[in-house]
C-alpha positions as CSV (number, residue, x, y, z in Angstrom):
1,X,19.5,10.4,5.2
2,X,21.3,7.6,3.5
3,X,20.5,4.6,2.3
4,X,21.3,2.3,5.2
5,X,20.5,2.5,8.7
6,X,23.6,3.0,11.1
7,X,22.4,2.5,14.7
8,X,23.6,4.8,17.5
9,X,21.9,3.5,20.4
10,X,21.2,0.0,22.0
11,X,19.2,-2.6,20.1
12,X,16.4,-4.2,21.7
13,X,16.3,-8.0,22.7
14,X,12.5,-7.8,21.9
15,X,11.3,-6.4,19.1
16,X,8.6,-4.0,18.3
17,X,6.4,-6.1,15.9
18,X,4.5,-3.7,13.2
19,X,1.6,-6.2,12.1
20,X,0.5,-4.4,9.0
21,X,3.4,-5.1,7.4
22,X,4.9,-7.7,9.3
23,X,8.1,-6.2,10.4
24,X,10.2,-6.4,13.7
25,X,11.8,-3.4,14.8
26,X,15.1,-3.5,16.7
27,X,16.3,0.3,17.3
28,X,14.8,3.8,17.3
29,X,16.8,4.3,14.0
30,X,14.8,1.7,12.3
31,X,11.3,2.7,13.7
32,X,12.5,6.6,12.2
33,X,13.2,4.3,8.9
34,X,9.9,2.9,8.8
35,X,8.1,6.0,9.9
36,X,9.7,8.3,7.4
37,X,8.9,6.1,4.0
38,X,5.5,4.8,5.7
39,X,3.5,8.0,6.6
40,X,0.3,6.7,5.4
41,X,0.6,3.4,7.6
42,X,1.0,5.4,10.6
43,X,-2.3,5.4,12.9
44,X,-3.0,4.0,16.0
45,X,-2.2,0.2,15.6
46,X,1.3,1.7,15.7
47,X,1.2,4.9,17.4
48,X,0.1,3.9,20.9
49,X,1.0,3.3,24.2
50,X,2.8,-0.1,23.8
51,X,5.3,1.6,21.4
52,X,5.8,3.7,24.5
53,X,6.2,1.2,26.9
54,X,8.7,-0.9,24.1
55,X,10.8,2.4,23.7
56,X,11.1,2.6,27.5
57,X,11.8,-1.2,28.7
58,X,13.9,-2.2,25.2
59,X,15.4,1.1,24.6
60,X,15.8,2.9,28.0
61,X,14.4,6.0,26.2
62,X,12.9,7.5,29.5
63,X,12.9,11.1,28.4
64,X,10.9,10.3,25.1
65,X,8.1,7.6,26.8
66,X,7.2,10.4,28.9
67,X,7.2,13.0,25.8
68,X,5.3,10.6,23.6
69,X,3.0,9.4,26.5
70,X,2.0,13.2,26.7
71,X,1.1,13.5,22.8
72,X,-1.1,10.8,23.6
73,X,-3.0,12.1,26.3
74,X,-3.1,15.5,24.8
75,X,-4.2,13.9,21.4
76,X,-2.0,16.1,19.6
77,X,-2.0,13.8,16.4
78,X,0.2,11.8,14.6
79,X,2.7,14.4,13.3
80,X,3.8,15.7,17.0
81,X,4.4,11.8,17.8
82,X,6.5,10.8,14.8
83,X,8.4,14.2,14.7
84,X,9.3,13.7,18.3
85,X,10.8,10.6,17.7
86,X,12.6,12.0,15.0
87,X,14.2,14.9,17.3
88,X,15.5,12.2,19.9
89,X,18.4,11.0,17.5
90,X,18.3,13.5,14.9
91,X,17.9,11.5,12.2
92,X,17.2,13.6,9.9
93,X,18.7,17.1,8.3
94,X,17.2,20.5,8.4
95,X,15.8,19.9,4.7
96,X,14.7,16.4,5.2
97,X,13.0,17.5,8.4
98,X,11.2,20.4,6.9
99,X,10.2,18.1,3.7
100,X,8.5,15.6,5.8
101,X,6.9,18.7,7.7
102,X,5.3,19.6,4.9
103,X,4.4,15.9,3.9
104,X,2.4,15.5,7.1
105,X,0.6,18.9,6.3
106,X,-1.0,17.6,3.1
107,X,-1.9,14.7,5.0
108,X,-3.6,16.0,7.3
109,X,-5.5,17.9,4.7
110,X,-6.6,15.2,2.7
111,X,-10.2,13.6,3.0
112,X,-9.9,10.6,5.3
113,X,-11.2,7.9,2.6
114,X,-7.9,9.0,0.5
115,X,-5.7,8.4,3.4
116,X,-7.1,5.1,3.3
117,X,-6.9,4.3,-0.2
118,X,-3.4,5.6,-0.3
119,X,-2.6,3.2,3.0
120,X,-3.9,0.2,0.8
121,X,-1.6,1.1,-1.7
122,X,1.3,1.0,0.3
123,X,0.4,-2.3,1.5
124,X,0.2,-3.5,-1.7
125,X,3.7,-2.0,-2.5
126,X,4.9,-4.2,0.4
127,X,3.1,-7.2,-1.0
128,X,0.9,-7.4,2.3
129,X,-2.2,-8.1,0.1
130,X,-4.5,-9.7,2.3
131,X,-4.2,-6.7,4.7
132,X,-4.3,-4.3,1.6
133,X,-8.0,-6.1,0.6
134,X,-9.5,-5.3,4.1
135,X,-8.1,-1.6,3.9
136,X,-9.7,-1.4,0.2
137,X,-13.2,-2.7,1.4
138,X,-13.3,-0.6,4.0
139,X,-12.7,2.8,1.8
140,X,-15.3,1.6,-0.4
141,X,-18.2,1.3,2.5
142,X,-17.6,4.8,3.6
143,X,-20.5,6.3,2.5
144,X,-19.1,9.9,2.5
145,X,-16.5,10.6,-0.3
146,X,-16.1,13.8,0.2
147,X,-16.6,15.1,-3.4
148,X,-13.8,12.1,-5.2
149,X,-16.3,10.9,-7.4
150,X,-17.1,7.5,-9.0
151,X,-13.4,7.7,-10.2
152,X,-12.2,7.6,-7.1
153,X,-14.1,4.1,-6.3
154,X,-12.7,2.7,-9.5
155,X,-9.4,3.4,-8.6
156,X,-10.1,1.3,-5.5
157,X,-11.7,-1.0,-7.3
158,X,-8.6,-1.9,-10.0
159,X,-6.2,-2.0,-7.1
160,X,-8.0,-4.3,-5.0
161,X,-8.3,-6.2,-8.4
162,X,-4.1,-6.2,-8.3
163,X,-4.2,-7.4,-4.5
164,X,-6.3,-10.1,-5.6
165,X,-4.5,-11.3,-8.5
166,X,-1.2,-11.7,-6.6
167,X,-3.3,-13.8,-3.9
168,X,-4.1,-16.5,-6.9
169,X,-8.0,-15.1,-6.6
170,X,-8.2,-14.6,-9.9
171,X,-12.4,-14.4,-10.1
172,X,-12.3,-12.1,-6.8
173,X,-9.6,-10.1,-9.6
174,X,-11.8,-10.1,-12.2
175,X,-14.8,-9.0,-10.6
176,X,-12.8,-5.9,-9.2
177,X,-11.6,-5.0,-12.7
178,X,-15.2,-5.1,-14.1
179,X,-16.4,-2.9,-11.5
180,X,-13.4,-0.8,-12.1
181,X,-14.0,-0.5,-15.7
182,X,-17.8,0.7,-15.0
183,X,-16.5,3.4,-13.3
184,X,-13.8,4.2,-15.1
185,X,-14.3,3.4,-19.2
186,X,-10.4,3.0,-19.8
187,X,-8.8,1.0,-22.0
188,X,-6.1,0.0,-19.7
189,X,-8.5,-1.8,-17.4
190,X,-10.5,-3.1,-20.0
191,X,-7.1,-5.2,-20.8
192,X,-6.6,-5.9,-17.1
193,X,-10.1,-7.4,-16.6
194,X,-9.6,-9.5,-19.9
195,X,-6.2,-10.9,-18.6
196,X,-7.8,-11.6,-15.0
197,X,-10.6,-13.7,-16.4
198,X,-8.1,-15.9,-19.0
199,X,-5.8,-16.4,-16.0
200,X,-9.1,-17.4,-14.1
201,X,-10.2,-19.9,-16.7
202,X,-8.1,-20.0,-20.0
203,X,-11.0,-22.7,-21.7
204,X,-14.0,-19.9,-20.9
205,X,-11.9,-16.9,-22.2
206,X,-12.8,-17.4,-26.2
207,X,-16.7,-17.4,-24.5
208,X,-16.0,-14.4,-22.5
209,X,-14.5,-12.3,-25.6
210,X,-17.1,-13.4,-27.9
211,X,-19.5,-11.8,-25.4
212,X,-17.9,-8.4,-25.4
213,X,-16.9,-8.4,-28.8
214,X,-13.3,-8.4,-28.3
215,X,-11.2,-8.6,-31.7
216,X,-9.1,-11.5,-32.7
217,X,-5.9,-9.7,-32.5
218,X,-6.4,-8.1,-29.3
219,X,-7.4,-11.7,-27.6
220,X,-4.1,-13.2,-29.4
221,X,-2.1,-10.0,-27.5
222,X,-3.3,-10.8,-24.0
223,X,-2.4,-14.3,-24.0
224,X,1.0,-13.6,-25.7
225,X,1.7,-10.9,-22.9
226,X,0.8,-13.4,-20.4
227,X,3.0,-16.5,-21.7
228,X,6.0,-13.7,-21.9
229,X,5.3,-13.0,-18.3
230,X,4.9,-16.6,-17.5
231,X,8.3,-17.5,-19.0
232,X,9.7,-14.6,-17.1
233,X,8.7,-15.7,-14.2
234,X,9.6,-18.8,-14.0
235,X,13.1,-18.2,-14.7
236,X,13.2,-15.5,-11.8
237,X,11.3,-17.2,-8.8
238,X,8.5,-20.0,-10.3
239,X,5.3,-19.1,-10.6
240,X,5.7,-15.3,-9.2
241,X,3.0,-12.8,-10.7
242,X,4.6,-9.6,-9.4
243,X,5.8,-8.2,-12.3
244,X,2.4,-8.4,-14.0
245,X,0.8,-6.9,-10.8
246,X,3.5,-4.3,-10.7
247,X,2.9,-3.5,-14.8
248,X,-0.8,-3.3,-13.9
249,X,-0.4,-0.1,-11.2
250,X,2.2,1.6,-13.1
251,X,-0.1,1.4,-16.4
252,X,-3.0,2.5,-14.2
253,X,-1.3,5.3,-12.4
254,X,-0.2,6.4,-15.8
255,X,-3.9,6.7,-17.4
256,X,-5.7,8.0,-14.1
257,X,-3.6,9.9,-12.1
258,X,-4.4,8.3,-8.9
């Protein structure tokens, strides 16, 4: 599968709108590309009768429409649905098709709440921060974490803090990082909390540091790193915090494995 999309069939006049990442789809090739790269986002909000109707009306794929409707009626699941779409145009090579089958099999074996968290992570990667926060909140409300433990909740709070950070809701970000730190007790998450606290209110930052007995050298390093990030961001795209967010997520995954 190449890095670009060569459309073999007709393009739709009216696109299929995928709400969770605000994306318009105009062809079955684009739909396959989205499926392949976003398997954690595939649920009933996308794989539904509206998609079947769009494939028939806009792309003229009557046979595929009937096949997908049957899959929905028989409740055969996400894997059967998307694999039927791939087969329609032989979008994947044999090895890619095998690899996707394995990914789908592993996905089906994962606890529902873990799939929910990863859906939120995918939304953060696509910069759909409001939708990500909603998904994370739903995951936190699930009483049955299926043995994943408090570290798992800490991971959700951490990544929700990253989403809030990019929404410039610094108080909410700091609150999430603090909850994550209470569960994880890692140096990285601790520093992320301090960073968000400084971004929320630089004037109150020294008081917070005194309360938490943060050494002067560490305070200075946090401020220096933020100033460097701000200078770099202004050169690239004004007040963007994406670089800082991406570094936070890389640091977190490196230290916890989630």
